[in-house]
ROLUMDREN-877375 format. One line per 5 residues: number of its first residue (from 1); for each residue x, y, z of N, C-alpha, C. Coordinates in nm, 3 decimals. Example, Ala and Ser with C-alpha at 12.3 -4.5 7.8 and 13.67 -1.06 7.14 Angstrom:
2
1> 1.319 -0.569 0.780 1.230 -0.450 0.780 1.320 -0.330 0.780 | 1.285 -0.225 0.708 1.367 -0.106 0.714 1.290 0.003 0.787
//
This chain:
39
1> 0.428 -0.351 -3.492 0.354 -0.302 -3.378 0.450 -0.295 -3.260 | 0.445 -0.186 -3.188 0.535 -0.166 -3.075 0.458 -0.154 -2.945 | 0.522 -0.191 -2.837 0.464 -0.180 -2.704 0.494 -0.041 -2.652 | 0.391 0.037 -2.622 0.410 0.173 -2.572 0.354 0.193 -2.433 | 0.289 0.092 -2.377 0.231 0.106 -2.244 0.106 0.193 -2.243
6> 0.040 0.203 -2.358 -0.080 0.285 -2.368 -0.193 0.204 -2.429 | -0.314 0.252 -2.406 -0.433 0.192 -2.467 -0.511 0.305 -2.534 | -0.568 0.275 -2.648 -0.645 0.374 -2.722 -0.793 0.340 -2.707 | -0.869 0.434 -2.654 -1.014 0.415 -2.639 -1.083 0.495 -2.750 | -1.171 0.427 -2.823 -1.243 0.489 -2.934 -1.392 0.482 -2.905
11> -1.456 0.597 -2.891 -1.600 0.605 -2.870 -1.663 0.641 -3.004 | -1.721 0.542 -3.068 -1.779 0.564 -3.201 -1.905 0.649 -3.196 | -1.978 0.644 -3.087 -2.101 0.722 -3.075 -2.073 0.871 -3.069 | -1.971 0.908 -2.991 -1.938 1.050 -2.974 -1.826 1.098 -3.066 | -1.756 1.006 -3.130 -1.644 1.042 -3.216 -1.523 1.089 -3.137
16> -1.507 1.036 -3.015 -1.398 1.078 -2.927 -1.293 0.967 -2.920 | -1.166 1.004 -2.936 -1.055 0.911 -2.925 -0.962 0.961 -2.816 | -0.931 0.875 -2.718 -0.841 0.914 -2.611 -0.733 0.808 -2.594 | -0.614 0.853 -2.557 -0.502 0.765 -2.528 -0.478 0.769 -2.378 | -0.467 0.650 -2.317 -0.449 0.641 -2.172 -0.334 0.546 -2.141
21> -0.279 0.561 -2.022 -0.178 0.466 -1.976 -0.246 0.331 -1.954 | -0.178 0.225 -1.993 -0.233 0.091 -1.978 -0.221 0.046 -1.834 | -0.331 -0.002 -1.779 -0.332 -0.058 -1.645 -0.244 -0.183 -1.645 | -0.143 -0.186 -1.561 -0.046 -0.296 -1.560 -0.114 -0.431 -1.530 | -0.216 -0.431 -1.445 -0.288 -0.556 -1.416 -0.352 -0.612 -1.542
26> -0.412 -0.525 -1.625 -0.473 -0.569 -1.750 -0.367 -0.630 -1.841 | -0.253 -0.564 -1.851 -0.146 -0.613 -1.937 -0.100 -0.751 -1.892 | -0.078 -0.767 -1.762 -0.033 -0.896 -1.709 -0.138 -1.004 -1.730 | -0.265 -0.968 -1.717 -0.373 -1.066 -1.725 -0.408 -1.105 -1.869 | -0.406 -1.011 -1.963 -0.459 -1.037 -2.097 -0.356 -1.040 -2.209
31> -0.255 -0.956 -2.207 -0.159 -0.953 -2.318 -0.075 -1.080 -2.317 | -0.053 -1.134 -2.434 0.022 -1.258 -2.445 -0.068 -1.381 -2.438 | -0.194 -1.361 -2.406 -0.288 -1.472 -2.408 -0.373 -1.456 -2.534 | -0.497 -1.418 -2.520 -0.580 -1.397 -2.639 -0.585 -1.252 -2.681 | -0.531 -1.164 -2.602 -0.531 -1.023 -2.636 -0.620 -0.943 -2.544
36> -0.588 -0.817 -2.528 -0.659 -0.730 -2.436 -0.803 -0.705 -2.481 | -0.828 -0.699 -2.612 -0.962 -0.668 -2.661 -1.059 -0.784 -2.659 | -1.017 -0.900 -2.611 -1.104 -1.017 -2.619 -1.206 -1.025 -2.506 | -1.191 -0.948 -2.400 -1.287 -0.953 -2.290 -1.363 -0.825 -2.277
//
């Protein structure tokens, strides 16, 4: 797994997948702890 500075949003209801730039505050707050998807 590589760090790309992006987040993948998956909307299962609509079947839409989008790639976005990762908010740096989120990365600093969550990555390296329990993970970004835990909150």
